C-alpha atoms as one frame of an Amber mdcrd trajectory, in Angstrom:
protein
 -20.345  33.430  16.080 -23.590  32.154  14.568 -25.074  31.462  18.001 -24.280
  34.990  19.198 -25.806  36.610  16.122 -29.204  34.957  16.621 -31.817  36.461
  18.971 -32.724  34.669  22.184 -36.408  34.967  23.031 -39.512  32.902  23.634
 -41.529  33.973  20.608 -41.785  30.434  19.247 -39.472  30.681  16.243 -37.119
  27.876  15.291 -33.842  28.124  13.390 -32.582  24.942  11.733 -28.851  24.594
  11.167 -27.646  21.845   8.828 -24.277  20.271   8.174 -22.922  17.232   6.357
 -19.968  16.934   8.753 -20.523  14.767  11.812 -17.810  16.548  13.797 -19.543
  19.899  13.330 -22.855  18.513  14.621 -21.172  16.962  17.656 -19.294  20.203
  18.385 -22.549  22.147  18.243 -24.225  19.663  20.583 -21.359  19.865  23.080
 -21.387  23.660  22.968 -25.150  23.650  23.412 -24.833  21.404  26.463 -22.341
  23.795  28.018 -24.258  26.968  27.151 -26.951  28.594  29.229 -29.985  28.543
  26.942 -33.117  29.733  28.770 -35.950  27.273  29.404 -34.183  24.361  27.712
 -32.901  21.412  29.732 -29.774  19.460  28.866 -31.892  16.511  27.718 -33.929
  18.772  25.428 -30.753  20.274  23.970 -29.453  16.826  23.028 -32.804  15.950
  21.439 -32.491  18.951  19.119 -29.850  17.109  17.074 -31.376  15.013  14.292
 -29.811  12.896  11.569 -31.467  13.114   8.166 -31.988   9.458   7.275 -32.054
   8.693   3.538 -34.382   6.123   2.023 -34.795   4.643  -1.423 -38.352   4.539
  -2.746 -39.856   1.967  -5.091 -38.328   3.783  -8.065 -34.867   3.443  -6.496
 -34.799   7.202  -6.004 -33.347   8.777  -2.911 -35.643  10.575  -0.482 -34.775
  12.014   2.932 -37.132  10.846   5.635 -37.081  14.134   7.518 -37.447  16.278
   4.390 -39.452  14.037   2.083 -42.185  16.658   1.811 -39.787  19.111   0.213
 -40.301  17.512  -3.192 -44.059  17.971  -3.125 -45.107  20.717  -0.704 -41.782
  22.492  -1.262 -42.427  22.802  -4.976 -46.139  23.498  -4.805 -46.038  25.726
  -1.744 -42.850  27.733  -2.294 -42.625  27.954  -6.077 -46.180  27.880  -7.317
 -45.346  30.195 -10.197 -42.812  27.663 -11.545 -44.984  24.575 -11.202 -47.525
  24.958 -13.975 -49.670  22.397 -15.693 -47.562  19.623 -17.158 -44.852  19.790
 -14.474 -43.944  16.183 -13.656 -43.255  15.759  -9.967 -42.052  12.180 -10.652
 -39.593  13.284 -13.321 -36.012  11.968 -13.136 -34.587  15.462 -12.576 -36.815
  15.822  -9.497 -35.716  12.388  -8.296 -32.082  13.462  -8.613 -32.736  16.141
  -6.001 -33.386  13.362  -3.497 -35.309  15.580  -1.111 -32.320  17.866  -0.498
 -33.812  21.360  -0.036 -30.931  23.194  -1.758 -31.032  20.797  -4.708 -34.793
  21.290  -5.076 -34.412  25.084  -5.103 -31.588  24.905  -7.641 -33.599  22.591
  -9.864 -36.485  25.054  -9.835 -34.062  27.889 -10.623 -32.853  25.858 -13.597
 -36.495  25.481 -14.701 -36.931  29.239 -14.453 -33.752  29.930 -16.477 -34.761
  27.515 -19.203 -38.286  28.925 -19.335 -36.961  32.499 -19.617 -34.575  31.418
 -22.340 -37.339  29.848 -24.393 -39.648  32.790 -23.803 -36.909  35.116 -25.096
 -36.804  32.993 -28.262 -40.555  33.268 -28.623 -41.165  29.648 -27.651 -43.603
  28.298 -25.115 -42.597  24.757 -24.219 -44.468  22.462 -21.880 -43.192  22.195
 -18.337 -42.400  18.492 -18.790 -40.363  19.269 -21.924 -38.420  21.877 -19.950
 -37.609  19.233 -17.360 -36.394  16.890 -20.119 -34.110  19.624 -21.429 -32.607
  20.258 -17.999 -32.072  16.528 -17.378 -30.237  16.117 -20.697 -28.086  19.162
 -19.955 -27.195  17.899 -16.468 -26.254  14.452 -17.788 -24.094  15.847 -20.582
 -22.458  18.825 -18.855 -22.924  18.109 -15.165 -24.498  20.467 -12.666 -21.288
  22.533 -12.963 -22.302  23.496 -16.484 -26.028  24.020 -15.894 -27.505  27.435
 -15.072 -29.403  27.525 -11.786 -27.260  24.994  -9.938 -24.507  27.449  -8.949
 -25.329  27.516  -5.187 -25.331  23.707  -5.037 -22.064  23.478  -6.982 -20.486
  26.034  -4.656 -21.570  24.019  -1.612 -20.293  20.699  -2.991 -17.044  22.278
  -4.186 -16.446  23.712  -0.733 -16.871  20.263   0.842 -14.545  18.726  -1.722
 -11.843  21.388  -1.277 -12.040  21.000   2.498 -10.821  17.392   2.361  -7.526
  17.266   4.287  -5.305  15.707   1.599  -5.203  14.833  -2.079  -5.351  11.056
  -1.650  -8.690  11.348   0.138  -9.968  13.384  -2.820  -8.688  10.686  -5.162
 -10.574   7.983  -3.265 -13.741  10.080  -3.399 -13.415  10.723  -7.139 -13.114
   6.993  -7.745 -16.649   6.532  -6.359 -18.002   8.221  -9.482 -17.520   4.977
 -11.425 -20.597   3.516  -9.755 -23.941   3.920 -11.595 -26.538   6.244 -10.095
 -28.579   4.611  -7.334 -25.965   1.919  -6.759 -25.736   0.706  -3.158 -22.126
   0.860  -2.067 -20.374  -1.955  -0.266 -17.650  -0.795   2.064 -15.542  -3.919
   1.575 -15.933  -3.735  -2.200 -14.909  -0.092  -2.352 -11.979  -0.549   0.029
 -10.605  -3.422  -2.070 -10.780  -1.319  -5.223  -8.914   1.558  -3.572  -6.173
  -0.861  -2.619  -6.187  -2.390  -6.108  -5.680   1.040  -7.652  -2.811   1.722
  -5.208  -4.556   4.764  -3.744  -3.844   3.165  -0.366  -1.695   0.197   0.573
  -3.281  -1.251   3.722  -6.827  -2.169   4.629  -6.577  -0.243   7.898  -5.679
   2.945   6.033  -8.495   2.400   3.520 -11.035   1.866   6.301  -9.886   5.121
   7.869 -10.446   6.964   4.582 -13.885   5.434   4.247 -14.888   6.518   7.762
 -13.630  10.033   7.086 -15.780  10.319   3.956 -18.830   8.953   5.765 -18.384
  11.411   8.652 -18.151  14.263   6.152 -21.476  13.331   4.592 -20.262  12.175
   1.175 -21.956   8.816   1.685 -25.528   8.374   2.821 -26.283   5.976   5.624
 -29.653   4.376   6.297 -30.044   3.310   9.920 -33.006   1.146   8.952 -31.245
  -1.053   6.386 -27.606  -0.215   7.189 -26.808   0.533   3.556 -24.632   3.160
   1.937 -25.180   5.195  -1.161 -24.234   8.521  -2.686 -26.560  11.399  -3.411
 -27.275  11.641  -7.180 -26.227  15.299  -7.275 -22.920  14.488  -5.593 -22.457
  11.613  -8.044 -23.044  13.982 -10.966 -20.663  16.567  -9.500 -17.855  14.011
  -9.046 -18.346  12.496 -12.479 -17.892  15.871 -14.175 -14.812  16.581 -12.045
 -13.338  13.156 -12.890 -13.816  13.926 -16.566 -12.120  17.314 -16.259  -9.151
  15.848 -14.392  -8.843  12.912 -16.830  -9.222  10.646 -13.808 -11.893   8.339
 -15.264 -13.035   8.101 -18.879 -16.433   6.669 -19.823 -16.694   4.936 -23.173
 -19.861   6.748 -24.263 -18.157  10.121 -23.784 -15.256   9.408 -26.168 -15.512
  11.510 -29.325 -13.394  11.446 -32.496 -11.483  14.488 -31.220 -10.766  12.867
 -27.851  -7.082  12.312 -27.080  -7.272   8.566 -26.438  -3.589   8.327 -25.562
  -4.359  10.131 -22.287  -6.767   7.436 -21.056  -5.438   5.536 -18.065  -8.659
   4.486 -16.321 -11.500   3.397 -18.631 -15.085   2.463 -17.763 -17.083   0.670
 -20.473 -20.877   0.541 -20.350 -23.194  -1.432 -22.631 -23.455   0.459 -25.888
 -25.277  -0.126 -29.132 -24.017   1.386 -32.390 -26.583   3.460 -34.208 -26.847
   3.569 -37.993 -23.790   5.133 -39.611 -22.178   5.553 -36.173 -18.782   4.062
 -35.387 -17.860   2.528 -32.059 -15.848   5.210 -30.189 -13.563   2.475 -28.846
 -12.463   1.423 -32.330  -9.752   4.114 -32.403  -8.758   3.774 -28.739  -5.085
   3.463 -27.840  -5.509   0.461 -25.525  -1.803   0.262 -24.697  -1.951   3.136
 -22.175  -4.960   1.786 -20.240  -3.899   0.625 -16.778  -7.328   0.118 -15.178
 -10.428  -1.214 -16.952 -13.958  -1.438 -15.567 -16.402  -3.359 -17.784 -20.130
  -2.944 -17.149 -21.352  -4.772 -20.227 -20.115  -4.719 -23.817 -17.378  -7.289
 -23.206 -17.032  -8.005 -26.941 -15.724  -4.470 -27.481 -12.598  -5.041 -25.371
  -9.326  -5.702 -27.235  -7.507  -7.877 -24.711  -4.581  -8.510 -27.042  -3.744
  -4.788 -26.902  -4.002  -4.403 -23.123  -0.356  -5.160 -22.480  -0.010  -2.769
 -19.578  -3.307  -3.536 -17.787  -2.979  -3.820 -14.007  -6.608  -3.774 -12.774
  -9.551  -5.510 -14.478 -13.039  -5.181 -12.992 -15.663  -7.286 -14.801 -18.615
  -6.388 -12.639 -21.227  -7.399 -15.235 -19.426 -10.467 -16.552 -21.971 -13.222
 -17.368 -21.843 -16.959 -17.936 -22.488 -16.518 -21.673 -19.103 -14.812 -21.981
 -16.887 -17.483 -20.423 -14.844 -17.810 -23.609 -13.342 -14.387 -22.847 -11.635
 -15.835 -19.763  -8.821 -17.289 -21.863  -8.186 -13.805 -23.262  -8.033 -12.486
 -19.705  -5.458 -15.147 -18.856  -3.114 -13.563 -21.402  -2.795 -10.351 -19.348
   0.419 -11.436 -17.675   0.965  -8.115 -15.836  -2.507  -8.154 -14.284  -2.462
  -7.607 -10.526  -6.154  -7.441  -9.655  -8.982  -9.435 -11.244 -12.308  -8.401
  -9.760 -15.998  -9.014 -10.278 -15.978 -12.342 -12.183 -19.616 -13.369 -11.995
 -21.153 -16.844 -12.458 -18.052 -18.629 -13.738 -18.747 -22.309 -14.407 -15.117
 -23.333 -14.723 -11.745 -21.628 -14.497  -9.350 -22.460 -17.338  -5.918 -23.852
 -16.376  -4.368 -20.886 -18.234  -5.199 -18.672 -15.251  -1.999 -20.006 -13.655
  -0.135 -17.739 -16.120  -1.192 -14.688 -14.070   1.848 -14.872 -11.822   1.544
 -11.184 -10.834  -2.057 -11.584  -9.640  -2.600 -10.276  -6.100  -6.413 -10.100
  -5.945  -8.894 -12.641  -7.311 -12.630 -12.189  -6.818 -15.250 -14.415  -8.474
 -18.620 -16.118  -8.124 -18.369 -19.737  -9.240 -20.068 -23.106  -9.340 -18.946
 -26.467  -7.952 -15.275 -26.356  -6.970 -12.307 -24.051  -6.955  -9.630 -25.857
  -9.018  -6.425 -26.987  -7.362  -4.208 -25.049  -9.750  -5.299 -21.882  -7.928
  -2.386 -22.785  -5.646   0.039 -21.796  -8.440  -0.798 -18.096  -7.986   2.021
 -17.546  -5.527   1.624 -13.733  -5.349  -2.067 -13.891  -4.396  -2.905 -11.775
  -1.346  -6.715 -11.592  -1.543  -9.005 -14.466  -2.538 -12.764 -13.992  -2.473
 -15.119 -16.617  -3.862 -18.887 -16.881  -3.586 -21.692 -18.797  -5.270 -22.345
 -22.555  -5.217 -18.786 -23.585  -4.443 -18.836 -26.811  -2.449 -15.173 -27.234
  -1.574 -11.899 -25.431  -1.035  -8.936 -27.340  -2.502  -6.120 -28.519  -0.271
  -3.735 -26.648  -2.580  -4.918 -23.408  -0.989  -2.255 -24.046   1.638   0.364
 -23.173  -1.005  -0.763 -19.516  -1.105   1.824 -18.457   1.439   1.327 -14.717
   0.801  -2.469 -14.819   1.198  -3.696 -12.119   3.596  -7.458 -12.166   2.992
  -9.707 -15.191   2.435 -13.441 -14.684   2.003 -15.792 -17.569   1.175 -18.988
 -15.841   2.330 -22.182 -16.988   0.615 -20.856 -20.380  -0.517 -22.026 -23.890
   0.435 -18.629 -25.005   1.687 -19.194 -27.372   4.661 -15.676 -27.373   6.102
 -12.305 -25.684   5.933  -9.299 -27.763   4.842  -6.641 -28.450   7.465  -4.088
 -26.856   5.129  -5.522 -23.467   6.068  -3.111 -23.540   8.988  -0.244 -22.964
   6.526  -1.470 -19.458   5.660   0.772 -17.703   8.161   0.259 -14.271   6.529
  -3.556 -14.472   6.742  -5.105 -11.412   8.407  -8.790 -11.701   7.431 -10.906
 -14.863   7.375 -14.598 -14.555   6.474 -16.675 -17.760   6.484 -20.033 -16.039
   7.051 -23.188 -17.431   5.424 -21.590 -20.818   4.718 -22.253 -24.371   5.910
 -19.059 -24.518   7.980 -20.053 -26.102  11.305 -16.669 -26.472  13.013 -13.595
 -24.274  13.095 -10.576 -26.581  12.618  -7.971 -26.456  15.354  -5.408 -25.486
  12.698  -6.992 -22.055  12.552  -5.442 -21.290  15.921  -1.969 -21.331  14.320
  -2.761 -18.204  12.271  -0.698 -15.859  14.388  -1.337 -12.774  12.197  -5.142
 -13.147  11.989  -6.900  -9.864  12.841 -10.441 -10.277  11.494 -12.593 -13.396
  11.930 -16.223 -13.509  10.783 -18.296 -16.658  11.437 -21.760 -15.047  11.319
 -24.755 -16.909   9.884 -23.138 -20.361  10.155 -24.117 -23.557  12.054 -20.981
 -23.294  14.224 -21.925 -24.300  17.782 -18.808 -23.408  19.759 -15.587 -21.446
  19.685 -12.493 -23.514  20.417 -10.693 -22.665  23.647  -7.497 -22.543  21.588
  -8.759 -19.244  20.145  -6.627 -17.663  22.869  -3.626 -18.344  20.608  -4.838
 -15.714  18.104  -3.063 -12.933  19.943  -3.330 -10.477  17.025  -7.120 -10.846
  16.665  -8.846  -7.440  16.668 -12.363  -8.073  15.289 -14.569 -11.093  15.944
 -18.118 -11.375  14.536 -20.420 -14.057  16.012 -24.003 -13.284  14.952 -26.744
 -15.670  13.795 -24.800 -18.775  14.833 -25.486 -21.675  17.189 -22.838 -20.446
  19.627 -24.500 -20.160  23.039 -21.481 -19.436  25.220 -18.309 -17.427  24.849
 -15.258 -19.192  26.332 -13.707 -17.397  29.260 -10.323 -17.670  27.531 -11.398
 -14.913  25.136 -10.411 -12.416  27.799  -6.751 -13.229  27.090  -6.990 -11.724
  23.569  -5.318  -8.435  24.421  -5.663  -6.930  20.934  -9.387  -7.667  20.541
 -11.148  -4.341  20.018 -14.524  -5.312  18.623 -16.767  -8.261  19.492 -20.088
  -8.422  17.659 -22.739 -10.674  19.193 -26.504 -11.030  19.122 -29.224 -12.051
  21.561 -28.635 -15.745  20.959 -25.660 -15.467  23.273 -27.399 -14.872  26.573
 -24.375 -14.153  28.716 -20.793 -13.041  28.430 -17.879 -13.667  30.797 -16.702
 -10.685  32.754 -13.309 -10.946  31.054 -14.890  -9.980  27.712 -17.229  -7.237
  28.902 -14.933  -4.450  27.778 -15.374  -5.580  24.168 -19.111  -4.982  23.848
 -21.543  -2.179  24.475 -22.656  -2.476  28.086 -25.463  -0.752  29.976 -24.124
   2.514  31.340 -24.537   1.472  34.974 -22.504  -1.721  34.424 -19.856   0.130
  32.435 -19.407   2.820  35.082 -19.385   0.311  37.952 -16.669  -1.830  36.374
 -14.689   1.270  35.490 -14.735   2.839  38.938 -14.580  -0.100  41.325 -11.606
  -2.474  41.252 -13.038  -4.192  44.343 -16.262  -4.933  42.455 -14.334  -6.401
  39.525 -12.546  -8.839  41.823 -15.808  -9.695  43.583 -17.533 -10.406  40.263
 -14.670 -12.525  38.903 -16.204 -15.614  37.352 -19.638 -14.049  36.912 -21.493
 -13.834  33.600 -22.924 -10.541  32.386 -26.101 -10.703  30.346 -26.327  -8.939
  26.993 -30.102  -8.973  26.793 -32.011  -5.828  27.651 -29.085  -4.291  29.495
 -29.194  -6.822  32.290 -26.971  -8.741  34.640 -26.749 -12.514  35.106 -25.252
 -13.471  38.466 -24.202 -17.037  37.782 -22.590 -17.878  41.117 -24.850 -18.811
  44.025 -25.505 -15.981  46.523 -26.792 -16.424  50.057 -28.830 -13.208  49.829
 -29.326 -10.354  47.402 -25.795  -8.875  47.524 -25.567  -5.211  48.576 -23.416
  -4.357  45.547 -26.555  -4.766  43.417 -27.944  -1.615  45.011 -24.602   0.184
  45.186 -23.510  -0.330  41.585 -26.350  -1.782  39.492 -29.463  -0.043  40.735
 -30.372   1.094  37.191 -30.433  -2.388  35.656 -33.251  -3.236  33.265 -33.104
  -6.989  33.894 -31.593  -9.204  36.580 -31.078 -12.981  36.714 -29.713 -14.173
  40.060 -29.240 -17.411  42.036 -29.946 -17.064  45.759 -30.551 -19.247  48.795
 -32.821 -16.874  50.681 -34.875 -13.811  49.816 -35.452 -11.851  52.992 -37.059
  -8.461  53.508 -33.799  -6.544  53.051 -33.020  -8.198  49.738 -36.610  -7.875
  48.552 -36.500  -4.155  49.293 -33.362  -3.775  47.139 -35.219  -5.332  44.218
 -38.377  -3.315  44.812 -36.481  -0.021  44.702 -34.695  -0.651  41.388 -36.384
   2.065  39.271 -35.827   0.609  35.775 -36.198  -3.097  36.482 -38.286  -4.629
  33.688 -37.412  -8.340  33.894 -36.527 -10.344  37.019 -35.510 -14.006  37.340
 -35.131 -15.455  40.836 -33.460 -18.869  41.003 -33.906 -20.348  44.493 -31.251
 -22.923  45.394 -33.227 -23.881  48.516 -37.007 -24.282  48.717 -38.302 -21.263
  50.699 -39.548 -22.327  54.121 -42.215 -19.635  54.022 -43.787 -18.087  50.921
 -42.089 -14.991  49.518 -44.666 -12.228  49.946 -44.785  -9.554  47.249 -46.542
  -6.446  48.548 -47.819  -3.369  46.761 -44.529  -1.576  47.331 -42.006  -1.098
  44.517 -41.620  -2.961  41.224 -43.218  -0.020  39.449 -42.015  -1.039  35.965
 -41.570  -4.805  36.253 -43.288  -6.629  33.367 -41.724 -10.099  33.550 -41.090
 -12.348  36.538 -39.596 -15.857  36.455 -39.357 -17.983  39.597 -37.012 -20.983
  39.319 -37.405 -23.320  42.289 -38.218 -26.929  43.103 -41.404 -25.537  44.633
 -42.120 -21.964  43.565 -43.552 -20.601  46.810 -44.589 -17.005  46.236 -47.640
 -14.938  47.197 -48.860 -11.692  45.650 -50.808  -9.209  47.744 -53.284  -6.689
  46.432 -51.594  -4.003  44.297 -48.423  -6.050  43.833 -46.394  -5.581  40.633
 -48.952  -3.354  38.853 -47.270  -3.646  35.414 -46.553  -7.403  35.464 -47.732
  -9.078  32.250 -45.715 -12.325  32.099 -45.310 -14.750  34.971 -43.245 -17.942
  34.566 -42.491 -20.759  37.000 -39.644 -23.239  36.440 -39.440 -26.375  38.568
 -38.338 -30.017  38.604 -39.933 -33.087  40.153 -40.556 -32.609  43.891 -41.815
 -35.293  46.287 -42.894 -32.996  49.074 -46.297 -32.521  50.625 -49.066 -30.782
  48.642 -48.824 -27.003  48.610 -52.189 -25.260  48.876 -50.852 -21.806  49.722
 -52.767 -19.071  47.880 -50.735 -17.305  45.213 -52.848 -14.216  44.626 -52.968
 -14.341  40.824 -56.113 -12.201  40.903 -54.091  -9.364  42.465 -51.847  -9.063
  39.385 -54.270  -6.866  37.454 -52.138  -6.490  34.286 -51.188 -10.164  33.970
 -51.738 -11.646  30.509 -49.943 -14.990  30.574 -48.787 -17.634  33.074 -46.275
 -20.282  31.991 -45.053 -23.385  33.835 -41.792 -24.962  32.651 -41.106 -28.349
  34.200 -39.342 -31.679  33.665 -40.894 -33.294  30.559 -41.261 -36.674  32.342
 -43.262 -35.090  35.157 -46.266 -34.049  33.125 -46.225 -36.908  30.596 -46.782
 -39.571  33.223 -43.258 -40.589  34.140 -43.813 -39.138  37.574 -46.156 -36.807
  39.435 -45.769 -34.328  42.243 -48.918 -33.740  44.282 -47.322 -30.589  45.648
 -46.804 -28.998  42.247 -50.051 -30.418  40.853 -51.965 -28.843  43.720 -50.214
 -25.522  43.268 -51.076 -25.427  39.553 -54.695 -26.231  40.348 -54.754 -23.404
  42.897 -53.436 -20.936  40.318 -55.856 -22.214  37.670 -58.760 -21.652  40.025
 -57.506 -18.168  40.958 -57.205 -17.315  37.263 -60.937 -17.748  36.676 -62.517
 -14.417  35.876 -59.198 -12.546  35.725 -59.843  -9.383  33.633 -56.712  -9.517
  31.444 -55.292 -13.071  31.691 -55.561 -14.824  28.309 -53.210 -17.822  28.378
 -52.411 -20.454  30.982 -49.624 -22.814  29.826 -48.407 -25.948  31.614 -45.363
 -27.758  30.218 -46.138 -26.892  26.621 -49.910 -27.422  26.887 -51.732 -24.172
  26.468 -55.103 -23.364  27.972 -56.922 -20.274  26.839 -58.897 -18.329  29.391
 -62.306 -17.643  27.809 -64.768 -14.901  28.576 -66.660 -17.000  31.144 -63.569
 -17.540  33.210 -63.131 -21.209  32.290 -60.001 -22.743  30.781 -59.941 -24.823
  27.631 -57.029 -26.872  26.214 -55.596 -25.395  23.042 -52.535 -27.492  22.138
 -50.916 -30.680  23.295 -47.312 -30.665  24.469 -46.085 -32.376  21.327 -47.343
 -29.342  19.379 -45.660 -26.876  21.676 -42.797 -26.140  19.337 -44.998 -25.264
  16.392 -47.406 -23.267  18.520 -44.567 -21.255  19.973 -43.379 -20.420  16.470
 -46.917 -19.527  15.494 -47.199 -17.070  18.352 -43.851 -15.509  17.506 -45.103
 -14.602  14.087 -48.429 -13.205  15.220 -47.564 -11.416  18.432 -46.939  -7.715
  18.274 -44.556  -7.887  21.206 -42.166 -10.637  22.273 -40.444 -11.054  25.611
 -37.411 -13.312  26.074 -37.239 -15.029  29.442 -34.285 -17.372  30.010 -34.002
 -18.171  26.306 -37.708 -19.120  26.093 -39.986 -16.840  24.099 -43.421 -15.885
  25.321 -45.998 -13.849  23.464
């Protein structure tokens, strides 16, 4: 209806439509793709959809990247009459608007209302004082009770009312407990929803979280992958929570407040003023079921919290450890969260026989009596913990174990007794080996080993038939076992570029280049032909691990749009060379010759329009470049072993590669250090070195780790010895503006 009501012409106007709901944006894009809009291609229609990416500035205030000028030019340009001398553009009330155009307009309307009110009273306050007044009013009464913010309240209320069911609204309201500007952790929030019994399973909670994100209630930053909530939305929810008696904040309790109605209490740090009583002194603690403490621990009356079920001590500090014994008296407590910097757990914690969730940051060692908490379902520890006790095997109901961020070097063998375990997170630890007992965890669904020194996955991982999510990033794992293809329930496999190749059996678990995805989807014959091959994850390429006699025709038929190709062949004839030349997107090519070419491979001026990297792996890399060959080639690498053949003086044609910047030779370390010598290869290197003289763009000539810089006169000069190669390579990584990975070696 909106589309039909807008004029279609070529007068240069633009109409911007905004939404916080992802589904609405995708529906519009799909409709736009199907519609017949004059003079706009399908590609241009898709590019008209933009996501407003939020950022936090140095003041921890939220600013939209695409609308960040709205705070400055929007105020000065659109509302010049409201922005008089003394108006503070860095004021907190302006920061609360976070670059949202509607919020900015409403804030300025509030300024106008307040200014009119004071003018009616015969007062003329400074603009900055007016802003202070509005900020105080918003903090005390919410934007719902502040004149000027009605359009924003109506918009937020509409989004809230449109949530499909009440439990989703409850989960959203709970987010108001977080302080303004707080970065939200998905796992943290999901655990608290479960603790409060809003949801009962982690899968259900994750679904709620995704729904709220897709509806725009949380802000995502694609740059830092963090989540937050807009300050105006936070203010709106906090006022609504107060009205619904959902959450009570300690500083809002007044003498007339009905304290017997408080079920969920949030305590912030608070200092009594002169002649002012602590509002918590008259609190009926008996009815409190959930307590969140953000400072002011000494104000809590633990002896009166007989019915407490959830305790969140997010700001608990080491100076307050003596309160832990009071906590251990809460025998009905189910969830103990946020214990921070605990030096030692008292033995009395074993009294918490109803405890289901325990989350703490500790030093040294988790005590063995933790095994007495037989009802425990979630255990999360972090900090400088050096060891998990063997008694952890007694927690037979444990479903989630997270030791991320600790210095634990190994997992105890008793972990195999945790038959109910569904989530195991050992990320950012010193664990170097997964014990074989882990493969007996038949209910395990989530396994995270990222940022660990683990070097290999055990083949027995195939026994984890319920595994759904596996995270292997920033590890020493170089190869994924082929057995992983037998994990039928595995839905998500997160890897990084350290894992150069992936077995075909696991390719359906990762994001593949579109041409590979479509080829495997459409051709059953191709799948059987590629059985046993390894698919590269780097730059959308393909690694053909098995030896091929020639360039196989299925490369052209199914993978013509590859960005990179690594292939082992016996011969490269004209037909195969033509297939490679005509690949339109080919950026990196590695040719591994299993047989020394009888005649040099001649690269002509045809094709390879976008190729920037070429690696030739052969005992004798016999290749010749003609004039105009590979016009975009910048990196040329040769890999070879010792060869006792006759000297090779064939010209290579380095001077014809006009964009070339670097040549690298990778060879057997004993060859160049004196353990052996190959006149053939030595002669070839000398030929290339001579051809490189006077090259207009070639800067570096590297032989087995020894780098020679091409100077302005065309001569070469040694820069580093081979024993310094490692440090020099690292040095170049840090200084180069662009890096290219070739066969797991990095070249600047």
